[in-house]
Structures are given as C-alpha cells and as structure tokens.
GUSEVO-175283 format. One record per residue (C-alpha): x, y, z. Coordinates in pm, 1 decimal, always signed. Example, Ala and Ser with C-alpha at 12.3 -4.5 7.8 and 13.67 -1.06 7.14 Angstrom:
<nodes>
[node [+1230.0; -450.0; +780.0]] [node [+1367.0; -106.0; +714.0]] 
</nodes>
This chain:
<nodes>
[node [+1473.1; +2026.6; +1117.5]] [node [+1302.0; +1768.2; +1219.8]] [node [+974.7; +1864.7; +1384.1]] [node [+1140.6; +1759.4; +1779.8]] [node [+1432.0; +1954.6; +1762.9]] [node [+1247.7; +2265.2; +1657.7]] [node [+990.2; +2195.4; +1921.9]] [node [+1238.6; +2162.0; +2145.9]] [node [+1451.3; +2482.7; +2058.3]] [node [+1085.4; +2704.2; +2056.7]] [node [+957.4; +2557.3; +2392.3]] [node [+1194.5; +2455.0; +2631.5]] [node [+1335.7; +2659.3; +2903.3]] [node [+1653.5; +2747.5; +2942.7]] [node [+1652.6; +2690.1; +3302.9]] [node [+1447.4; +2374.5; +3312.2]] [node [+1495.8; +2150.5; +3034.0]] [node [+1563.5; +1774.1; +3114.1]] [node [+1944.7; +1651.1; +3027.0]] [node [+1855.2; +1306.8; +2914.3]] [node [+1566.0; +1403.8; +2667.8]] [node [+1819.2; +1668.5; +2532.9]] [node [+2067.5; +1424.9; +2469.5]] [node [+1840.9; +1157.1; +2313.6]] [node [+1751.6; +1468.5; +2106.2]] [node [+2100.9; +1521.9; +2063.0]] [node [+2162.4; +1172.3; +1949.3]] [node [+1936.6; +1158.9; +1651.9]] [node [+1949.5; +1483.7; +1503.2]] [node [+2199.5; +1621.0; +1210.6]] [node [+2501.9; +1795.6; +1182.8]] [node [+2332.5; +2104.3; +1149.5]] [node [+2060.0; +2057.5; +1389.0]] [node [+2332.5; +1972.0; +1647.1]] [node [+2489.7; +2333.6; +1617.2]] [node [+2141.1; +2431.5; +1742.3]] [node [+2149.5; +2245.8; +2044.8]] [node [+2478.4; +2282.2; +2100.6]] [node [+2406.5; +2700.9; +2101.0]] [node [+2112.6; +2655.3; +2309.4]] [node [+2289.9; +2424.1; +2579.7]] [node [+2562.8; +2691.1; +2576.0]] [node [+2333.6; +2968.9; +2660.4]] [node [+2242.5; +2728.5; +2928.5]] [node [+2555.3; +2729.8; +3095.8]] [node [+2678.9; +2973.0; +3330.3]] [node [+2904.6; +3108.9; +3081.1]] [node [+3024.9; +3459.1; +3109.1]] [node [+3230.4; +3509.8; +2799.3]] [node [+3240.2; +3351.0; +2439.8]] [node [+3446.9; +3297.5; +2133.8]] [node [+3338.3; +3440.1; +1818.0]] [node [+3277.6; +3127.6; +1663.5]] [node [+3041.6; +3087.8; +2021.3]] [node [+2878.1; +3414.0; +1975.5]] [node [+2810.0; +3362.2; +1572.1]] [node [+2609.8; +3046.9; +1679.6]] [node [+2435.5; +3195.5; +1936.5]] [node [+2313.1; +3463.0; +1702.4]] [node [+2205.3; +3207.9; +1459.6]] [node [+2008.3; +3024.3; +1726.4]] [node [+1830.6; +3324.2; +1828.5]] [node [+1752.7; +3415.2; +1436.2]] [node [+1635.2; +3069.7; +1375.0]] [node [+1359.7; +3135.2; +1692.5]] [node [+1277.2; +3467.4; +1557.1]] [node [+1204.1; +3363.4; +1189.9]] [node [+961.2; +3106.1; +1393.3]] [node [+756.6; +3367.9; +1516.5]] [node [+923.6; +3373.9; +1866.8]] [node [+1056.6; +3714.6; +1877.1]] [node [+1038.3; +3802.9; +2264.8]] [node [+1210.3; +3452.5; +2291.1]] [node [+1499.1; +3557.7; +2075.3]] [node [+1479.0; +3923.7; +2220.2]] [node [+1542.9; +3776.4; +2546.0]] [node [+1833.8; +3496.4; +2452.1]] [node [+1970.0; +3828.1; +2278.6]] [node [+1931.3; +4061.9; +2579.1]] [node [+2130.4; +3780.1; +2784.7]] [node [+2398.7; +3753.0; +2523.6]] [node [+2484.8; +4119.4; +2441.2]] [node [+2535.0; +4211.8; +2812.0]] [node [+2837.8; +3982.5; +2843.4]] [node [+2986.0; +4157.8; +2477.5]] [node [+3255.6; +4443.4; +2622.9]] [node [+3520.5; +4312.0; +2330.5]] [node [+3467.1; +4497.7; +1965.4]] [node [+3506.1; +4227.2; +1676.8]] [node [+3312.6; +4144.6; +1377.3]] [node [+3103.2; +3904.1; +1528.6]] [node [+3032.7; +4151.9; +1860.1]] [node [+2895.7; +4414.4; +1583.9]] [node [+2688.8; +4164.1; +1372.9]] [node [+2538.9; +4077.9; +1717.0]] [node [+2463.8; +4462.1; +1789.5]] [node [+2319.9; +4481.8; +1462.9]] [node [+2082.1; +4194.6; +1514.2]] [node [+1981.5; +4284.0; +1881.3]] [node [+1881.0; +4610.8; +1757.2]] [node [+1673.3; +4470.2; +1498.8]] [node [+1472.5; +4214.8; +1745.8]] [node [+1463.6; +4574.0; +1935.6]] [node [+1305.8; +4738.6; +1599.8]] [node [+1073.9; +4419.6; +1554.7]] [node [+900.3; +4404.5; +1925.5]] [node [+838.2; +4846.4; +1888.5]] [node [+1137.2; +4887.3; +2185.6]] [node [+1188.9; +5262.9; +2077.2]] [node [+1444.0; +5376.0; +2308.0]] [node [+1630.9; +5025.0; +2291.7]] [node [+1672.8; +5035.6; +1914.1]] [node [+1717.6; +5403.7; +1935.7]] [node [+2009.7; +5345.8; +2192.4]] [node [+2189.7; +5082.1; +1986.2]] [node [+2106.7; +5273.0; +1687.9]] [node [+2316.7; +5586.3; +1795.8]] [node [+2588.0; +5328.3; +1935.6]] [node [+2643.5; +5116.7; +1570.7]] [node [+2631.6; +5487.0; +1439.3]] [node [+2959.1; +5586.7; +1652.3]] [node [+3160.1; +5277.8; +1493.1]] [node [+3496.1; +5423.1; +1380.0]] [node [+3547.4; +5081.8; +1176.3]] [node [+3269.4; +4878.3; +980.1]] [node [+3418.8; +4553.9; +863.8]] [node [+3383.0; +4523.5; +461.8]] [node [+3147.1; +4179.1; +475.5]] [node [+2873.1; +4362.5; +728.1]] [node [+2865.5; +4720.7; +550.2]] [node [+2571.3; +4599.3; +354.3]] [node [+2374.5; +4437.4; +630.7]] [node [+2507.1; +4764.6; +861.9]] [node [+2359.2; +5027.7; +612.9]] [node [+2033.4; +4816.9; +567.1]] [node [+1971.9; +4747.9; +930.3]] [node [+1987.3; +5120.0; +1016.0]] [node [+1845.5; +5291.2; +699.0]] [node [+1558.7; +5020.2; +820.2]] [node [+1523.2; +5134.1; +1155.9]] [node [+1527.0; +5536.7; +1059.4]] [node [+1249.8; +5467.7; +841.0]] [node [+1082.4; +5443.8; +1181.3]] [node [+1294.1; +5624.6; +1485.6]] [node [+1443.7; +5975.9; +1465.9]] [node [+1814.6; +5867.9; +1507.7]] [node [+1954.6; +6151.0; +1292.8]] [node [+1975.0; +5954.2; +922.7]] [node [+1804.3; +5948.1; +593.4]] [node [+1658.5; +5641.4; +557.6]] [node [+1650.4; +5635.3; +159.5]] [node [+2041.1; +5720.8; +87.2]] [node [+2145.8; +5466.6; +365.4]] [node [+1918.3; +5236.2; +263.0]] [node [+2086.4; +5310.3; -90.0]] [node [+2436.0; +5285.1; +71.4]] [node [+2346.8; +4886.4; +139.7]] [node [+2243.6; +4840.0; -233.0]] [node [+2604.4; +4956.5; -338.6]] [node [+2729.4; +4569.1; -200.6]] [node [+2706.9; +4288.2; -438.7]] [node [+2514.6; +4021.5; -180.8]] [node [+2195.0; +3903.1; -117.0]] [node [+2119.9; +4210.8; +166.9]] [node [+2276.3; +4480.9; -71.9]] [node [+2072.9; +4355.5; -411.5]] [node [+1769.7; +4212.3; -204.2]] [node [+1710.1; +4299.7; +102.1]] [node [+1810.2; +4666.2; +66.3]] [node [+1607.6; +4732.3; -216.9]] [node [+1299.3; +4566.4; -98.4]] [node [+1291.6; +4765.9; +231.9]] [node [+1290.8; +5087.7; +14.1]] [node [+1073.8; +4940.7; -175.9]] [node [+813.2; +4934.3; +146.1]] [node [+947.3; +5246.4; +239.9]] [node [+813.3; +5439.6; -103.2]] [node [+470.3; +5208.6; -25.4]] [node [+408.4; +5336.6; +284.1]] [node [+495.7; +5673.9; +178.9]] [node [+221.1; +5619.0; -78.6]] [node [+495.1; +5658.1; -401.5]] [node [+345.2; +5327.6; -558.9]] [node [+508.0; +5366.8; -857.2]] [node [+825.7; +5385.6; -728.1]] [node [+789.1; +5112.3; -485.8]] [node [+646.8; +4867.2; -794.5]] [node [+992.1; +4984.3; -1036.0]] [node [+1196.8; +4877.3; -756.8]] [node [+1036.2; +4554.5; -672.1]] [node [+997.8; +4459.1; -982.1]] [node [+1386.1; +4511.4; -1029.7]] [node [+1490.0; +4307.3; -745.5]] [node [+1239.8; +4042.9; -886.2]] [node [+1454.1; +3933.2; -1184.5]] [node [+1757.4; +3850.0; -905.1]] [node [+1502.1; +3686.3; -656.0]] [node [+1420.5; +3306.3; -609.8]] [node [+1218.6; +3136.1; -330.8]] [node [+1105.1; +3341.5; -21.5]] [node [+1271.9; +3655.2; -159.9]] [node [+1062.2; +3585.6; -492.2]] [node [+755.5; +3570.4; -240.1]] [node [+806.5; +3906.9; -59.9]] [node [+847.4; +4051.3; -430.0]] [node [+539.8; +3992.1; -606.0]] [node [+325.3; +4054.5; -270.3]] [node [+471.5; +4376.4; -298.7]] [node [+442.9; +4404.4; -639.0]] [node [+12.4; +4310.0; -595.9]] [node [+22.7; +4536.1; -359.2]] [node [+99.6; +4826.9; -537.0]] [node [-66.3; +4717.1; -805.5]] [node [-407.0; +4660.2; -655.8]] [node [-369.1; +5026.3; -499.1]] [node [-300.6; +5180.1; -857.0]] [node [-620.8; +4984.8; -988.6]] [node [-389.5; +4817.2; -1260.5]] [node [-626.5; +4507.8; -1229.7]] [node [-527.5; +4273.5; -1571.4]] [node [-136.7; +4298.0; -1439.2]] [node [-248.6; +4225.2; -1067.4]] [node [-407.4; +3944.8; -1236.8]] [node [-111.6; +3820.9; -1376.9]] [node [+79.5; +3859.8; -1068.2]] [node [-164.0; +3656.9; -876.9]] [node [-96.5; +3356.6; -1069.1]] [node [+255.8; +3349.6; -1040.0]] [node [+163.0; +3411.2; -665.6]] [node [-83.1; +3104.8; -651.2]] [node [+121.9; +2893.0; -837.4]] [node [+425.2; +2971.6; -589.9]] [node [+197.7; +2887.1; -322.1]] [node [+129.8; +2553.0; -443.7]] [node [+519.2; +2496.8; -476.6]] [node [+599.2; +2639.7; -119.8]] [node [+335.1; +2588.4; +110.3]] [node [+529.0; +2612.8; +391.7]] [node [+668.5; +2996.5; +352.9]] [node [+653.0; +3207.1; +657.2]] [node [+484.5; +3500.8; +451.4]] [node [+181.6; +3261.0; +332.9]] [node [-59.3; +3394.8; +501.3]] [node [+5.5; +3753.0; +393.9]] [node [-35.3; +3616.9; +42.1]] [node [-353.1; +3492.1; +102.1]] [node [-432.1; +3837.4; +238.9]] [node [-383.1; +4028.9; -90.5]] [node [-465.3; +3774.5; -307.3]] [node [-840.1; +3779.8; -113.6]] [node [-793.0; +4146.9; -171.3]] [node [-761.9; +4086.7; -518.4]] [node [-995.5; +3867.5; -583.3]] [node [-1252.5; +4097.3; -367.1]] [node [-1185.1; +4383.1; -610.8]] [node [-1221.6; +4196.1; -940.9]] [node [-1579.3; +4099.9; -797.1]] [node [-1492.4; +3724.4; -714.0]] [node [-1677.0; +3730.1; -357.3]] [node [-1647.9; +3359.5; -318.8]] [node [-1293.4; +3370.4; -396.1]] [node [-1221.9; +3643.9; -159.9]] [node [-1392.5; +3466.0; +124.8]] [node [-1194.4; +3143.0; +44.2]] [node [-873.9; +3330.1; +95.6]] [node [-987.6; +3517.7; +434.0]] [node [-1116.1; +3106.0; +582.8]] [node [-749.1; +2991.6; +438.2]] [node [-584.1; +3313.2; +714.2]] [node [-850.5; +3236.2; +973.1]] [node [-735.3; +2882.4; +990.0]] [node [-327.1; +2974.2; +1007.5]] [node [-413.5; +3222.7; +1268.9]] [node [-549.3; +2925.7; +1427.0]] [node [-287.5; +2725.6; +1422.4]] [node [-45.5; +2993.9; +1523.9]] [node [-152.3; +3336.3; +1598.9]] [node [+34.5; +3677.5; +1512.4]] [node [-99.2; +4012.8; +1581.0]] [node [+47.2; +4119.5; +1246.3]] [node [-132.7; +3884.8; +1044.7]] [node [-433.3; +3890.5; +1248.5]] [node [-466.6; +4277.3; +1177.6]] [node [-455.4; +4245.5; +810.1]] [node [-728.0; +3942.3; +767.4]] [node [-949.1; +4192.8; +1013.5]] [node [-878.5; +4464.4; +666.3]] [node [-953.4; +4255.6; +415.2]] [node [-1287.7; +4078.7; +640.2]] [node [-1399.4; +4453.0; +647.1]] [node [-1351.4; +4522.1; +255.4]] [node [-1531.6; +4222.2; +166.8]] [node [-1829.5; +4264.4; +402.0]] [node [-1815.7; +4663.2; +276.4]] [node [-1807.5; +4584.5; -116.2]] [node [-2115.9; +4347.7; +1.5]] [node [-2275.8; +4647.5; +185.1]] [node [-2253.7; +4550.8; +521.2]] [node [-2063.4; +4834.5; +641.2]] [node [-2182.7; +4811.0; +985.2]] [node [-2025.1; +4473.8; +1026.4]] [node [-1716.8; +4644.1; +852.7]] [node [-1690.0; +4902.0; +1094.9]] [node [-1731.0; +4628.5; +1357.6]] [node [-1418.0; +4448.3; +1247.9]] [node [-1182.4; +4739.3; +1188.7]] [node [-1328.8; +4847.8; +1565.4]] [node [-1258.5; +4480.8; +1706.9]] [node [-923.2; +4460.1; +1526.1]] [node [-840.2; +4783.0; +1621.9]] [node [-890.4; +4741.5; +2003.4]] [node [-729.0; +4420.5; +2012.3]] [node [-426.8; +4474.5; +1819.9]] [node [-375.6; +4787.1; +1984.2]] [node [-336.5; +4558.1; +2323.2]] [node [-46.2; +4443.8; +2239.5]] [node [+245.0; +4450.1; +2474.9]] [node [+501.9; +4612.1; +2177.0]] [node [+381.6; +4812.4; +1922.3]] [node [+623.5; +4684.0; +1680.0]] [node [+657.9; +4896.4; +1324.9]] [node [+481.0; +4625.9; +1142.5]] [node [+194.5; +4619.1; +1416.0]] [node [+187.3; +4969.4; +1339.6]] [node [+167.3; +4958.1; +979.5]] [node [-135.1; +4709.6; +993.1]] [node [-316.1; +4959.5; +1210.3]] [node [-242.8; +5181.6; +976.1]] [node [-379.7; +4992.7; +712.0]] [node [-730.8; +4862.6; +892.5]] [node [-805.7; +5256.8; +1026.6]] [node [-701.8; +5357.5; +625.6]] [node [-970.5; +5022.9; +518.3]] [node [-1225.9; +5271.1; +816.1]] [node [-1196.6; +5572.8; +630.6]] [node [-1282.5; +5345.0; +296.6]] [node [-1603.2; +5253.9; +479.1]] [node [-1726.0; +5581.1; +586.5]] [node [-1639.7; +5711.5; +206.1]] [node [-1925.0; +5453.3; +94.9]] [node [-2146.0; +5523.4; +367.1]] [node [-2157.0; +5865.2; +281.7]] [node [-2210.8; +5777.7; -110.7]] [node [-2520.8; +5558.8; -18.7]] [node [-2650.7; +5901.5; +211.6]] [node [-2564.7; +6123.5; -78.2]] [node [-2799.1; +5953.2; -301.0]] [node [-3079.4; +5944.7; -71.8]] [node [-3015.3; +6319.5; +65.9]] [node [-2706.7; +6528.1; -27.9]] [node [-2753.4; +6741.1; +266.4]] [node [-2726.6; +6479.6; +457.7]] [node [-2422.5; +6331.6; +349.2]] [node [-2252.2; +6682.2; +395.6]] [node [-2425.0; +6750.6; +724.1]] [node [-2256.0; +6422.3; +873.3]] [node [-1900.8; +6576.2; +786.0]] [node [-1926.8; +6876.9; +936.2]] [node [-2113.2; +6758.7; +1207.5]] [node [-1842.9; +6535.9; +1279.4]] [node [-1583.8; +6778.1; +1250.8]] [node [-1789.5; +7035.5; +1493.4]] [node [-1832.1; +6751.8; +1731.9]] [node [-1467.0; +6655.8; +1718.9]] [node [-1330.0; +7014.3; +1785.8]] [node [-1535.6; +7064.0; +2094.3]] [node [-1444.5; +6700.3; +2213.1]] [node [-1116.8; +6823.7; +2157.0]] [node [-1239.4; +7176.0; +2374.4]] [node [-1320.7; +6955.3; +2660.7]] [node [-945.1; +6762.2; +2659.7]] [node [-1118.7; +6371.7; +2557.5]] [node [-843.5; +6153.5; +2521.3]] [node [-725.5; +6015.5; +2160.7]] [node [-927.8; +5711.1; +2201.8]] [node [-1263.0; +5917.5; +2309.5]] [node [-1187.6; +6136.6; +2006.9]] [node [-1167.5; +5817.0; +1786.3]] [node [-1481.3; +5699.5; +1890.7]] [node [-1680.6; +5972.3; +1888.3]] [node [-1579.8; +6043.0; +1498.2]] [node [-1711.0; +5698.1; +1483.7]] [node [-2059.2; +5779.7; +1632.7]] [node [-2067.6; +6107.4; +1443.2]] [node [-2026.2; +5946.7; +1107.8]] [node [-2292.0; +5698.0; +1173.2]] [node [-2532.6; +5952.4; +1366.9]] [node [-2817.1; +6015.2; +1094.3]] [node [-2740.8; +5730.7; +919.6]] [node [-3044.5; +5609.6; +1000.9]] [node [-3238.5; +5849.2; +788.9]] [node [-3147.4; +5597.4; +459.6]] [node [-3481.7; +5467.6; +553.8]] [node [-3706.3; +5763.3; +593.7]] [node [-3895.6; +5813.5; +275.4]] [node [-3732.6; +6069.4; +32.7]] [node [-4055.2; +6269.0; -22.6]] [node [-4071.0; +6320.0; +353.9]] [node [-3688.8; +6348.4; +383.7]] [node [-3647.2; +6637.8; +80.6]] [node [-3949.6; +6809.6; +142.7]] [node [-3932.3; +7149.3; +56.2]] [node [-4184.4; +7280.8; +290.2]] [node [-4311.8; +7261.2; +661.9]] [node [-4338.9; +6891.5; +735.5]] [node [-4700.1; +6805.3; +904.9]] [node [-4718.5; +6643.2; +1300.4]] [node [-4701.6; +6279.7; +1098.6]] [node [-4405.5; +6346.5; +894.6]] [node [-4209.5; +6491.0; +1182.0]] [node [-4313.6; +6173.1; +1360.9]] [node [-4164.3; +5957.9; +1070.4]] [node [-3820.6; +6200.3; +1042.8]] [node [-3829.9; +6141.6; +1452.1]] [node [-3790.7; +5741.4; +1400.9]] [node [-3442.2; +5827.2; +1246.7]] [node [-3226.3; +5716.3; +1598.9]] [node [-3418.4; +5404.8; +1629.1]] [node [-3313.8; +5312.6; +1240.2]] [node [-2989.6; +5384.7; +1331.5]] [node [-2973.8; +5139.7; +1604.3]] [node [-3110.8; +4906.3; +1405.5]] [node [-2831.7; +4898.1; +1178.0]] [node [-2583.2; +4822.7; +1515.7]] [node [-2820.8; +4547.1; +1646.5]] [node [-2662.8; +4272.5; +1757.6]] [node [-2295.9; +4432.0; +1679.0]] [node [-1986.7; +4540.5; +1947.2]] [node [-1972.0; +4871.8; +1918.9]] [node [-1838.9; +5100.4; +2176.4]] [node [-2095.0; +5289.9; +2411.9]] [node [-1979.7; +5615.1; +2283.2]] [node [-2092.4; +5512.3; +1923.4]] [node [-2415.4; +5385.0; +2062.0]] [node [-2466.0; +5713.3; +2269.5]] [node [-2425.2; +5927.5; +1946.2]] [node [-2662.4; +5735.1; +1690.9]] [node [-2954.3; +5727.7; +1984.6]] [node [-2963.6; +6004.2; +2143.4]] [node [-2807.7; +6324.7; +1920.3]] [node [-3184.8; +6453.5; +1956.0]] [node [-3192.7; +6419.9; +2333.6]] [node [-3221.5; +6748.1; +2497.3]] [node [-3157.5; +6851.5; +2889.0]] [node [-3518.0; +6990.7; +2938.3]] [node [-3654.2; +6661.4; +2839.7]] [node [-3806.8; +6774.6; +2508.4]] [node [-3619.3; +6530.4; +2293.1]] [node [-3636.2; +6245.9; +2146.8]] [node [-3661.1; +5975.0; +2164.2]] [node [-3672.6; +5879.7; +2472.3]] [node [-3751.8; +6276.8; +2630.1]] [node [-3456.8; +6212.4; +2851.8]] [node [-3321.0; +6485.6; +3074.2]] [node [-3040.4; +6596.1; +3208.7]] [node [-2841.1; +6398.9; +3394.2]] [node [-2947.1; +6093.4; +3157.8]] [node [-2793.8; +6221.6; +2856.4]] [node [-2450.7; +6114.7; +2825.9]] [node [-2225.3; +6368.7; +2743.1]] [node [-2079.8; +6268.7; +2405.5]] [node [-2455.8; +6246.7; +2299.4]] [node [-2468.9; +6618.4; +2398.3]] [node [-2134.5; +6709.0; +2204.6]] [node [-2344.8; +6530.6; +1882.9]] [node [-2616.1; +6764.9; +1967.4]] [node [-2506.1; +7080.9; +1974.5]] [node [-2236.5; +7023.6; +1670.2]] [node [-2606.3; +6880.9; +1510.9]] [node [-2801.8; +7205.2; +1610.3]] [node [-2526.5; +7452.3; +1525.5]] [node [-2503.5; +7290.5; +1133.9]] [node [-2894.1; +7288.3; +1074.1]] [node [-2864.7; +7698.7; +1189.1]] [node [-2567.1; +7763.8; +956.1]] [node [-2685.6; +7558.7; +626.7]] [node [-2916.4; +7634.1; +377.3]] [node [-3212.7; +7456.8; +357.3]] [node [-3560.3; +7402.4; +128.3]] [node [-3763.1; +7569.0; +357.3]] [node [-3501.9; +7892.4; +489.7]] [node [-3176.8; +8025.0; +448.2]] [node [-2888.5; +8004.0; +670.0]] [node [-2849.7; +8195.1; +958.2]] [node [-2472.0; +8322.0; +1006.0]] [node [-2246.2; +8210.0; +1251.3]] [node [-2347.2; +8533.1; +1475.7]] [node [-2665.5; +8454.7; +1422.4]] [node [-2650.5; +8103.7; +1535.3]] [node [-2454.6; +8184.8; +1825.4]] [node [-2677.6; +8402.3; +1945.3]] [node [-2957.7; +8137.5; +1895.5]] [node [-2757.1; +7866.8; +2130.3]] [node [-2718.5; +8126.3; +2397.9]] [node [-3073.6; +8137.6; +2397.8]] [node [-3103.4; +7740.7; +2424.4]] [node [-2918.0; +7716.4; +2757.1]] [node [-3080.6; +7488.6; +2965.6]] [node [-3253.9; +7341.9; +2683.5]] [node [-2999.3; +7225.5; +2436.9]] [node [-2732.1; +7060.9; +2630.7]] [node [-2551.4; +7183.6; +2977.0]] [node [-2381.0; +7487.2; +3029.0]] [node [-2017.2; +7391.1; +3050.9]] [node [-2070.8; +7234.0; +2702.1]] [node [-2244.5; +7534.1; +2533.5]] [node [-1994.9; +7762.3; +2704.2]] [node [-1708.9; +7535.2; +2568.0]] [node [-1880.0; +7568.6; +2219.6]] [node [-1866.8; +7899.5; +2229.7]] [node [-1477.3; +7892.5; +2263.5]] [node [-1463.1; +7678.9; +1941.9]] [node [-1663.7; +7889.7; +1727.9]] [node [-1452.9; +8191.5; +1838.6]] [node [-1178.2; +8057.3; +1619.0]] [node [-1403.5; +7882.6; +1382.3]] [node [-1325.4; +7966.0; +1015.2]] [node [-1515.7; +7838.6; +765.8]] [node [-1354.4; +7614.5; +513.4]] [node [-1390.3; +7293.1; +287.9]] [node [-1500.7; +7000.8; +549.9]] [node [-1471.8; +6701.2; +357.8]] [node [-1098.5; +6788.4; +383.1]] [node [-1133.4; +6900.0; +738.9]] [node [-1291.3; +6564.7; +846.7]] [node [-958.3; +6402.1; +669.7]] [node [-738.5; +6627.0; +843.3]] [node [-898.5; +6492.5; +1224.6]] [node [-942.1; +6175.7; +1100.2]] [node [-542.6; +6177.9; +997.2]] [node [-469.5; +6336.4; +1342.3]] [node [-637.9; +6126.6; +1541.8]] [node [-483.0; +5835.2; +1414.7]] [node [-128.1; +5970.9; +1393.0]] [node [-191.9; +6006.7; +1784.9]] [node [-328.7; +5649.5; +1827.6]] [node [-34.1; +5487.1; +1632.1]] [node [+246.5; +5732.9; +1818.0]] [node [+102.3; +5686.5; +2196.5]] [node [-49.0; +6074.1; +2225.0]] [node [-340.0; +5935.3; +2447.1]] [node [-459.6; +6305.5; +2501.1]] [node [-633.1; +6496.2; +2290.2]] 
</nodes>
C-alpha cells in the first residue's frame, strides 16, 4: 500500500477529513486501496445499517488499522459498528469475535469477558468460522475467567485445516505453555508449526523458538536459530515483529558474552521506538537493557532501568495482556539482578547475604501489617534488598572479625549506609528505596547513624527496616555470640521502645512476631516477591 493511503487511513479523522483530498487520493489508488477507502467513507457516513459485504469491509479496515499499531482507533471504529449490529449472521459473528479480540488487546477485561460469554452462548457457529471462534475464545481464556479451559479450546481450533487451525491456534498454545513455564512443550509445538510457516508466521515461530532455547540454556541450538532469524530480518526488514526479533537476538548475544552485538541490537530497538513507540516493545527493550547492564556488573543501573520501565508501563491507559506479559518479564529480570547482588554479597560475607533476604521478609511483614499499598511494598522490598550492599566496600578483616570491634573498626562499619548511597548516586530510585538504604541505622532517640536523626526526622520505612534489621541480628548466630531465641529477642525489642522506632511500629511488629514461624527465608522472599508482582499486575493495590 502506498504511504499516502496508509497515512490517511491511520490518521484522518472521520468527522473532519477533507473530501477533496480524499477524492484526489482515491483517483490514484489501486483496487485494494479503494476498498479500504470506500469502507472509510462508509464509516464516516450516517448509515445505521450495513450489508454483509460492507460489514466485512469495515472489519478489514479496522483490522488493517490495528495491525499498524493503532489498536485504540480500531477499537473505536469497531465499537461504533457493533452498536448497530442487530442481526445474527456469519459476518456479524465474525465482527463480534474481532471486537472481543480488540478488547482483549487493550486490556478491557469486562468488555472482553462480556462478548466472550455472549459468543459462548451462540447456538450455531458456521463451519468456516469454527477455527477462528475457538482460537479467539481460547486466547481470551488464557487471561480471563470465562468458564472454559484455554488448552482444550485452542486444541479444538487446531482440528481445522486452515491458517488459524494449523498456525495461529498452535502458536497461541505454544505461547501459553511458555508463559506457564513449560518451555519444552512450547518448543515442541513451535517446531512442529514452523515446518508449515512462511513469512511473518515463520518469524513468529523463530522468535518463540529462540526464547525457549535461551531459557533452557541450549546455546548451540539458539545460535543456529539466531542465524536463521538474522537472515529473515535481512530478507524482510519491514516485518511488524522486527523489534521483538532484535530484543531476543540481543538476549542471545548477551548470553554468549558478545556485549557489543547485544548493545547493537538494543540500539536498533531504541531506533524503532523513536520512529513508533509501543509500550510492549519499550518494556522488552528495558528488560534487555537491564540484562546487559547486570552482565556488565552495573547492577544498580540495571535495577534503575527496570524500575523506570515498570513505572512507565503501569501508567499505560490500558494494561493489555501483552503489556502484562512484558511487565512480568521486566520484574522477573529484577529478581535475577537481586540474585546476582546476593551472590556478590555472599562472596564477601555469607551472613550479610542471608541477612538481606531475612530483613526483606521481616520488613515486608511489618509494612503489610501497617497496610502499605502494593506499590509501597514493592519499593520497600527493593530498598530492603539493597540496604546493606554498601558493606561490599568494608574490608573483609573487619566485616568478618570474630571478636569485638574496636572503635575505629566500628566507625568503618558505620560507613556502609553512605557507601550504599554512593552506588545509587545519580540514579533515579524511589524515595522509599533511598530512605531505607541511607537511614536504616538511624534511631528515634538520636543515637543512630550516619546523621544522628531523631523521631520525626526518620521516615517510617527506614524505621521499619531498622526494626527488621535489629530483630534478624538478634536471632542469628554471629562469630562473637549465639543467637537469641524469639522470646529473648522480643524482650530486648520491648526494652528499646522509645529508642529504636516509634511505638506504633514496635507494637505492630510484636503482632507480626506472634505469628512468625521458622522457615527457609530464601523461599519466603521469593513468595513475597511473587505475591507483590502478582498483585501489581492484577491491579490489587491493597497490600
């Protein structure tokens, strides 16, 4: 399609387009282009009824606009048409399926579920629509509770010998298994359908295959697929999934240690985003950027990139399933960065590494008791995971000294909050994170460090971290003393009322401790992280 026609269809307003310009454009258009233009003109009219042929033309116009990334405009077009459909026919059913999928793409959960239920109640599905019908409903069922099993529904679509049944439905099933963590099954399915695919469909299969191989750490096979994908990119550079291919080629090269090629692909993605921004591609690019930075030991810059992407993506007007997948991918990358930070700490001091996980868990429990929002809990976990990282700059002989520290050595230890802030210098982290890293050793009686702040000057989140930090220190074996029991630690904390943190926090922590049971705190941390991420992605803002 010539660029003038495409630009008109994507950007012209139905109410204000210039009719003379339209006629001029129409006169130089091909037959196919005129079909789209005829549908546009029909849409701009005051007609309230459409023939079957006209309805299909309007659907194709909206689909064309959606495929060019203007999903909201396509949705508005379809919404106008669907409100006028009052008869059951093959084309009206096709239009309802199309409209449901637009709702799905935009994350309009209630509308998508409403039309899914209406479509499930259809008594007669024309044979030529059955594969599309089952594929669309199966896809919606993977994210929204509409009362059907997504796997069996997608498999129904696969019984039909058309493009949807042989390619789209099995691809959606492969993607379903990928996001459920069954990478081997996803890989098996996508390799089967790749044999039938060509063009864009082949590209989708190669990208999915590469994703699975990277997760499964099958590097030699991933290299072979990367070469094929790069060849396809050179042959079809205008594909709509070219950006996604760049992202996962970047992941491949980063995984094999070719940082320069990984950066090249990241730059290509950002060039595409300058031309046309899409939230999904931005999020995927941020995950790649974080992975590259982390592999270069720029862990704090990696965390900053992830938090920045997270904050931008969650402000999107519509959290579509694609953006939800992307957010989950970005936050999963953050967990990997945490793992690398813990590994670095463990090399320096095993106690501090394990202590970090436990403090994060205890601080989370107290903040939850204080009814922090999910977003506040997220920031608090990040801050708690970073709170003692400044200790990597403390000499080993001081950090791991088995006996009592001298005053000079204690002064060096007390530099770790400042060192922690140096790692964050110039980076854009939420205040909650900064307060925890710098102030978790401040005390409300003014005897803490590094600033000697008093009650009213110390943010509540820093006090929460301080309580969790002290409790864990008391209940853990150290070279110079044995751990206290939980009861002994509670008695000690009670004795610090008016000194350590404000009374409301102390009382609430006592309530937390009443329910606390010994457990594997690495597992406990992963559980609270998963719950916080799930709550963020499902819109559960209450902690």
